[in-house]
Structures are given as C-alpha cells and as structure tokens.
C-alpha positions as CSV (number, residue, x, y, z in Angstrom):
1,X,151.4,39.9,-93.3
2,X,148.8,39.4,-90.7
3,X,149.9,39.0,-87.1
4,X,147.9,36.9,-84.7
5,X,148.7,37.4,-81.0
6,X,147.8,35.5,-77.8
7,X,144.6,37.6,-77.5
8,X,143.3,36.2,-80.8
9,X,144.1,32.6,-79.8
10,X,142.6,32.9,-76.4
11,X,139.4,34.4,-77.8
12,X,139.1,31.4,-80.2
13,X,139.8,28.9,-77.4
14,X,137.1,30.4,-75.1
15,X,134.5,30.3,-77.9
16,X,135.4,26.7,-78.8
17,X,135.0,25.4,-75.2
18,X,131.7,27.4,-74.9
19,X,130.5,25.6,-78.1
20,X,131.5,22.2,-76.7
21,X,128.3,22.0,-74.8
22,X,125.9,23.4,-77.4
23,X,125.8,23.0,-81.2
24,X,124.2,26.4,-81.8
25,X,127.3,28.1,-80.4
26,X,129.7,26.8,-83.1
27,X,128.5,29.5,-85.4
28,X,130.2,32.0,-83.1
29,X,133.5,30.1,-83.4
30,X,133.2,30.1,-87.2
31,X,132.4,33.8,-87.2
32,X,135.5,34.6,-85.1
33,X,137.7,32.5,-87.4
34,X,136.3,34.4,-90.4
35,X,137.0,37.7,-88.8
36,X,140.5,36.9,-87.7
37,X,141.6,35.2,-91.0
38,X,139.7,37.4,-93.5
39,X,137.4,34.6,-94.7
40,X,134.0,35.0,-96.3
41,X,132.6,31.6,-95.5
42,X,133.6,29.1,-92.7
43,X,131.8,25.8,-92.3
44,X,132.0,22.7,-90.1
45,X,131.0,19.5,-91.9
46,X,131.0,15.8,-91.2
47,X,132.3,14.1,-94.4
48,X,132.3,10.5,-95.4
49,X,135.3,9.9,-97.6
50,X,134.1,6.5,-98.8
51,X,130.6,7.5,-99.9
52,X,131.1,11.2,-100.7
53,X,128.3,12.1,-98.3
54,X,128.4,15.1,-95.9
55,X,126.4,16.8,-93.2
56,X,126.8,20.5,-92.6
57,X,126.9,20.9,-88.8
58,X,127.4,24.7,-88.7
59,X,128.3,27.5,-91.1
60,X,128.9,31.3,-91.3
61,X,128.9,33.8,-94.1
62,X,127.0,32.0,-96.9
63,X,124.1,33.7,-98.6
64,X,121.0,31.7,-97.5
65,X,119.5,32.2,-100.9
66,X,122.3,30.2,-102.4
67,X,121.3,27.2,-100.2
68,X,124.9,26.1,-99.6
69,X,124.0,23.4,-97.1
70,X,121.6,21.4,-99.4
71,X,123.7,21.8,-102.5
72,X,126.9,20.6,-100.8
73,X,125.3,17.7,-98.9
74,X,123.4,16.4,-101.9
75,X,125.9,16.9,-104.7
76,X,129.1,18.8,-104.3
77,X,130.5,16.9,-101.2
78,X,131.3,14.0,-103.5
79,X,133.0,16.5,-106.0
80,X,135.2,18.4,-103.5
81,X,138.4,18.6,-105.5
82,X,140.5,19.6,-102.4
83,X,139.5,16.3,-100.7
84,X,139.7,14.0,-103.7
85,X,143.1,15.3,-104.9
86,X,145.0,14.4,-101.6
87,X,142.9,12.0,-99.5
88,X,146.1,11.0,-97.7
89,X,146.0,14.5,-96.1
90,X,142.8,13.9,-94.2
91,X,144.3,12.4,-91.0
92,X,143.3,13.6,-87.6
93,X,145.0,16.9,-86.9
94,X,145.7,17.8,-90.5
95,X,145.7,21.4,-91.7
96,X,145.4,21.5,-95.5
97,X,146.3,24.3,-97.8
98,X,143.8,24.0,-100.6
99,X,145.9,26.2,-102.9
100,X,148.9,23.9,-102.5
101,X,146.8,20.8,-103.1
102,X,145.0,22.1,-106.2
103,X,146.6,25.2,-107.8
104,X,144.3,28.0,-108.9
105,X,145.0,27.3,-112.6
106,X,143.6,23.8,-112.2
107,X,140.8,24.6,-109.7
108,X,139.2,27.2,-112.0
109,X,138.7,24.6,-114.7
110,X,136.6,22.3,-112.5
111,X,132.9,21.9,-112.1
112,X,133.4,22.3,-108.3
113,X,134.7,25.8,-108.7
114,X,132.6,27.1,-111.5
115,X,129.2,25.7,-110.4
116,X,129.7,25.8,-106.6
117,X,132.6,28.0,-105.3
118,X,132.3,30.8,-107.9
119,X,128.6,31.5,-107.1
120,X,129.6,31.7,-103.5
121,X,132.4,34.1,-104.3
122,X,135.2,32.1,-102.7
123,X,138.3,30.2,-103.8
124,X,141.4,30.0,-101.5
125,X,140.7,27.6,-98.6
126,X,142.2,26.0,-95.6
127,X,140.8,22.7,-94.4
128,X,141.2,21.6,-90.8
129,X,140.6,17.9,-89.9
130,X,140.1,17.8,-86.1
131,X,139.4,14.1,-86.1
132,X,138.9,11.1,-88.5
133,X,137.4,7.8,-87.6
134,X,137.5,5.3,-90.4
135,X,136.1,7.0,-93.5
136,X,134.3,9.6,-91.5
137,X,136.0,12.9,-90.7
138,X,135.2,16.3,-89.3
139,X,136.2,19.1,-91.8
140,X,136.4,22.8,-90.8
141,X,136.7,24.8,-94.1
142,X,137.9,28.4,-94.1
143,X,137.3,30.1,-97.5
144,X,138.5,33.5,-98.6
145,X,136.8,35.7,-101.3
146,X,137.9,35.4,-104.9
147,X,140.7,37.9,-105.4
148,X,141.8,37.9,-101.8
149,X,145.4,37.2,-101.0
150,X,146.6,33.7,-100.2
151,X,146.9,32.4,-96.6
152,X,150.3,33.0,-95.1
153,X,152.5,31.3,-92.5
154,X,151.0,33.4,-89.6
155,X,147.5,32.1,-90.4
156,X,148.7,28.5,-90.3
157,X,150.6,29.0,-87.1
158,X,147.5,30.4,-85.4
159,X,145.4,27.4,-86.6
160,X,148.1,25.0,-85.6
161,X,148.0,26.3,-82.0
162,X,144.2,26.4,-82.1
163,X,143.9,22.8,-83.4
164,X,144.4,20.9,-80.1
165,X,141.7,23.0,-78.4
166,X,139.4,22.5,-81.4
167,X,139.9,18.8,-81.1
168,X,139.3,18.8,-77.4
169,X,136.1,20.9,-77.7
170,X,134.7,18.7,-80.5
171,X,135.6,15.6,-78.4
172,X,133.6,17.0,-75.5
173,X,130.8,17.9,-77.8
174,X,130.6,14.4,-79.3
175,X,130.5,12.8,-75.8
176,X,127.8,15.1,-74.7
177,X,125.9,14.6,-77.9
178,X,126.2,10.8,-77.5
179,X,124.8,11.1,-74.0
180,X,121.9,13.3,-75.2
181,X,121.1,10.9,-78.0
182,X,121.1,8.0,-75.6
183,X,118.8,9.9,-73.2
184,X,116.4,10.7,-76.1
185,X,116.4,7.1,-77.2
186,X,115.7,5.9,-73.7
187,X,112.9,8.4,-73.3
188,X,111.3,7.4,-76.6
189,X,111.7,3.7,-75.7
190,X,109.9,4.3,-72.4
191,X,107.1,6.1,-74.3
192,X,106.5,2.9,-76.2
193,X,105.9,0.9,-73.0
194,X,102.3,-0.3,-72.4
195,X,102.6,0.9,-68.8
196,X,103.4,4.1,-67.0
197,X,106.9,4.9,-65.8
198,X,107.7,7.7,-63.3
199,X,111.3,8.5,-62.0
200,X,111.5,10.4,-58.7
201,X,114.3,12.3,-57.0
202,X,115.3,12.0,-53.3
203,X,112.4,14.3,-52.3
204,X,109.8,12.4,-54.3
205,X,109.5,15.0,-57.0
206,X,109.1,13.8,-60.6
207,X,112.2,13.9,-62.8
208,X,110.7,12.0,-65.7
209,X,107.4,10.4,-66.7
210,X,106.6,8.7,-69.9
211,X,103.8,9.4,-72.4
212,X,101.4,6.9,-70.9
213,X,101.8,8.4,-67.4
214,X,101.2,11.9,-68.9
215,X,97.9,10.7,-70.4
216,X,96.8,9.2,-67.1
217,X,97.6,12.3,-65.1
218,X,95.8,14.5,-67.7
219,X,92.6,12.5,-66.9
220,X,93.0,13.3,-63.2
221,X,91.0,10.1,-62.5
222,X,92.4,8.9,-59.2
223,X,96.1,9.5,-59.8
224,X,97.4,13.1,-59.3
225,X,100.6,15.0,-59.7
226,X,101.0,17.7,-57.2
227,X,103.9,20.1,-56.7
228,X,105.7,17.8,-54.3
229,X,105.1,14.6,-56.2
230,X,102.6,11.8,-57.0
231,X,99.4,11.6,-55.0
232,X,95.9,10.1,-55.1
233,X,92.3,11.5,-55.0
234,X,91.5,9.1,-52.1
235,X,93.1,10.4,-48.9
236,X,93.9,6.9,-47.5
237,X,95.5,5.8,-50.8
238,X,97.4,9.2,-51.0
239,X,98.9,8.6,-47.6
240,X,100.0,5.1,-48.5
241,X,101.4,6.1,-51.8
242,X,103.5,8.9,-50.2
243,X,104.8,6.5,-47.6
244,X,105.9,4.0,-50.2
245,X,107.5,6.7,-52.2
246,X,109.3,8.1,-49.2
247,X,110.6,4.7,-48.2
248,X,111.8,3.9,-51.8
249,X,113.5,7.3,-52.1
250,X,115.3,6.8,-48.8
251,X,116.5,3.4,-49.9
252,X,117.6,4.8,-53.3
253,X,119.5,7.5,-51.4
254,X,121.3,4.9,-49.3
255,X,119.6,5.9,-46.1
256,X,117.3,2.9,-45.6
257,X,116.6,-0.6,-46.8
258,X,112.9,-0.7,-47.8
259,X,112.0,-2.8,-50.8
260,X,109.2,-0.6,-52.0
261,X,105.6,-1.9,-52.5
262,X,102.4,-2.0,-54.5
263,X,99.2,-0.1,-54.2
264,X,95.9,0.2,-56.1
265,X,94.6,3.6,-56.9
266,X,90.8,3.7,-57.2
267,X,89.3,5.9,-59.9
268,X,86.3,8.2,-59.3
269,X,85.1,7.5,-62.8
270,X,84.3,3.9,-61.8
271,X,86.9,2.4,-64.1
272,X,89.1,-0.4,-62.7
273,X,91.8,0.8,-60.4
274,X,95.3,1.6,-61.4
275,X,98.1,-0.7,-60.1
276,X,101.3,0.9,-59.0
277,X,104.6,-0.7,-58.1
278,X,107.0,1.6,-56.2
279,X,110.7,0.6,-56.1
280,X,114.0,2.1,-55.0
281,X,116.4,3.2,-57.7
282,X,120.1,3.4,-56.7
283,X,122.1,5.8,-58.8
284,X,125.9,5.9,-59.1
285,X,127.5,7.2,-55.9
286,X,129.2,10.6,-56.0
287,X,127.2,11.7,-59.1
288,X,127.7,15.3,-59.9
289,X,124.1,15.8,-61.2
290,X,122.1,18.0,-58.8
291,X,118.9,15.9,-59.4
292,X,119.6,12.2,-58.7
293,X,116.9,9.6,-59.4
294,X,116.2,7.5,-56.3
295,X,112.9,5.8,-57.0
296,X,110.8,4.5,-59.9
297,X,107.0,3.9,-60.1
298,X,105.4,1.6,-62.7
299,X,101.7,2.1,-63.4
300,X,99.5,-0.5,-64.9
301,X,96.1,0.5,-66.4
302,X,93.7,-2.5,-66.9
303,X,91.4,-0.3,-69.0
304,X,94.1,0.7,-71.5
305,X,93.6,-0.4,-75.1
306,X,96.9,-1.6,-76.7
307,X,97.1,0.4,-79.9
308,X,98.5,-1.4,-82.9
309,X,98.8,-4.7,-81.1
310,X,96.6,-6.4,-83.8
311,X,99.1,-5.7,-86.6
312,X,102.0,-6.9,-84.4
313,X,100.2,-10.2,-83.6
314,X,99.4,-10.8,-87.3
315,X,103.0,-10.3,-88.4
316,X,104.5,-12.1,-85.4
317,X,102.3,-15.1,-85.2
318,X,100.6,-15.3,-88.6
319,X,97.1,-14.6,-87.2
320,X,94.2,-13.6,-89.4
321,X,92.6,-10.2,-88.8
322,X,89.7,-11.9,-87.0
323,X,92.1,-14.0,-84.8
324,X,94.2,-10.9,-84.0
325,X,91.1,-9.0,-83.0
326,X,90.1,-11.8,-80.6
327,X,93.6,-12.0,-79.2
328,X,93.8,-8.2,-78.7
329,X,90.6,-8.2,-76.6
330,X,91.8,-11.1,-74.5
331,X,95.1,-9.3,-73.8
332,X,93.1,-6.3,-72.7
333,X,91.4,-8.5,-70.1
334,X,88.0,-9.0,-71.8
335,X,85.9,-12.1,-71.0
336,X,84.9,-14.4,-73.8
337,X,81.3,-13.2,-73.7
338,X,82.6,-9.6,-74.0
339,X,84.8,-10.5,-77.0
340,X,81.9,-12.1,-78.9
341,X,79.6,-9.1,-78.2
342,X,82.2,-6.5,-79.1
343,X,83.1,-8.2,-82.4
344,X,79.5,-9.1,-83.3
345,X,80.2,-12.8,-83.5
346,X,78.8,-15.9,-81.7
347,X,80.5,-17.2,-78.6
348,X,81.2,-20.4,-80.5
349,X,83.0,-18.5,-83.2
350,X,85.0,-16.6,-80.7
351,X,86.1,-19.8,-79.0
352,X,87.1,-21.3,-82.4
353,X,89.3,-18.3,-83.1
354,X,90.9,-18.7,-79.6
355,X,91.7,-22.4,-80.4
356,X,93.4,-21.4,-83.6
357,X,95.4,-18.6,-81.9
358,X,96.5,-21.1,-79.2
359,X,97.8,-23.4,-81.9
360,X,99.6,-20.7,-83.8
361,X,101.3,-19.3,-80.7
362,X,102.0,-22.9,-79.5
363,X,100.4,-22.6,-76.1
364,X,97.8,-24.7,-74.4
365,X,95.7,-22.3,-72.3
366,X,94.2,-18.9,-72.5
367,X,96.2,-17.7,-69.5
368,X,99.5,-18.9,-71.0
369,X,98.5,-17.2,-74.3
370,X,98.1,-13.8,-72.6
371,X,101.4,-14.2,-70.7
372,X,103.3,-15.0,-73.9
373,X,101.6,-12.2,-75.8
374,X,102.3,-9.6,-73.1
375,X,105.9,-10.7,-72.6
376,X,106.7,-10.3,-76.3
377,X,106.8,-7.3,-78.7
378,X,103.0,-7.1,-78.7
379,X,103.3,-5.6,-75.2
380,X,105.0,-2.6,-76.6
381,X,103.1,0.3,-78.1
382,X,103.8,1.1,-81.7
383,X,105.3,4.6,-81.8
384,X,103.3,7.3,-83.6
385,X,104.3,7.5,-87.2
386,X,106.2,4.2,-86.9
C-alpha cells in the first residue's frame, strides 16, 4: 500500500498556490499528482452537467497525437459514464471513486471506455470536484493505466487533505481570472472609442493608452510620448501640457486640488490641432498596486475618419447609403460644400439628403443632428473583425 507523508502533501500545496496566479502552472500540479498517485493521465476540466459540454483547462500525460482535449470537449464529455451514473456525487468537495461508481465489468462494455479510455490506455479513475456552481463544476480527473491496481485508502486520505487547498487555489485563480477578463474587456472597450485615452501614474508616466492614441503617437505629428510622459513638438505647448499633467497627477494623488484643464496641440503637418482634456483620477486609497493611476487624458482628433459609422447609421436610423454617407461627413466636421464635392453630387442634392436625415433622426438642426449622432453608438468605432 502506498504511503503519503507530509512532504508529499506540502509539495502539492505549494504547487497549487503557485498555480493560483497563472493557468500555465496547473500542469505542474497535475504532473505532481500523477507521480505521487501512479496515474498516467491527470486533467482539469470545467464541465456543464446540464448540457454535457466541457472545457479542458489543463492536462498531463496524454499523447498529443490522440487529441484528448478536442475529442473530450466535442463528444465524450456528454458520455462520461462516471458522471452520468451518479450525478448526485458532483457536489463541491466531492472525491469520487470511479471504480465504485461504475464497476470494471460494466465500464468495459461502454462506448466511453472502448472508444475513448482504452485508446488512452487508462481505466481506474478518481474524480475530484473542487467546486460546483449550478450545473457547472470543476472536475480534476486522475486516471491510472489499464492493469494498474485500484486506488486505496491512503490515496483518498491524501486527496482529502489536499482538497481544501485545491479549492482555495482555484478560488484565487478564478478571482484573478475575473479581474483579468474585466481588464481586457475594459481595454478593448476603450480601443473602440472615437477618441484617445491615456492613463498616467503619479509621475506622469503612461500606464495605459488606447489604440487611437497609439496611432496618433506613431504619427509623431505634434503629440509625443517621451520616456517621462506625454509632450508636444511645440515647446510652449509642451510646457503647458506638462503643467496640466503635473497638477492633475498631484490632485489624483491627494496632494492638491486642481481640476485639470484643456489644451490644443498644433500639428507640424498643417492638419487641425488635437484637443486634449487633462483630468485628475483618484484611485482607491491604500491600494497595494505599485503603479497607481492618478490622471487621465482624453484626446480629440478633428481629422479622424469614423470607420464603420455609415453602417451603424443605416441600421440605427434607417438611412439610405447616400444619406449615411452625407451624415458621416457631417459628423467628421465637413462643410456642406465639401460634402457635395467629396460625394460628387450637387449642393442641392446634399441638402436634400440632410433634410431627410434630420427627419429620420427626429431633430431640427444640423448642429443637433451631429450632437445626437456623436452621443449614440455611432460615436464608437466598430472593432476589427466585429
């Protein structure tokens, strides 16, 4: 009978808490479990008991040529005999003995064994359920080779002592993953904005800038990003921008009471100047993060073309392609004469299109039309591939 001491348990616990902060490290946990319990394959899945769907989060020991992940997720998850035979044993904290749930004599007659487990060379299994929420559960499966002895009490005792640490490590991992997903979603949402967004730390250094800002900085046309923060090609404007940033950062750090300010950055190319709004950003006090945001800069570019706005306007307000083209150019700040020239139509035709757009959007002036269009979904850039 195998004996598992404190050293085995502590090694598993250390690996689990290391993996809490990084998905890639779960494979090391699975490998350690396989080594200590004589398993050929160990996998960590998210399983939907209602729909029979699964997502393999991490695995160790499977031959990559057998494509375990795809085959299980697409077909065999719904045919897992050890789950379907006793769904009542899938509560949080459960440790399931597959051999006790489905005896070998029954298991070897199933499609699940003959077409899935047998090619993998495994049979006896333990299933650990660290948590279950509704029909969704986490399932850690430990599978021994065909012909290997059954799991014994010492194996279950080790796993029972390991279970609370596994649950805690996965709970930490889920929280961190949720934060990361929210951060990614927020970043992608800011990339859809029709204006630039820059977040600065207490020293004025850039912590984040969205896609539109990156495009502007790449042009190096008036607005610059230096090692110590945002600047401008014009010396006077650079000094003003640095003062506004310093004041906003001081306010965000709780050391002053400045409201921020606005500034125009001229462009050597001759294009219309950029409009910048600098404002303080007050983070949560006593935050542990070493880099705390203290100011935000919004950048407006009057020369920017709003990609995809025509399609949005057509769907949102029922505009014809011609009306959407006129409305798009108006939102970009074009004069009626420019609209007619760019579209190759007469000024009278352009004005007729505008009247129809006003009626469909239910506004009474061109200025009100632009305000309504920019304040709605049309003011958001359509994501690439969306």
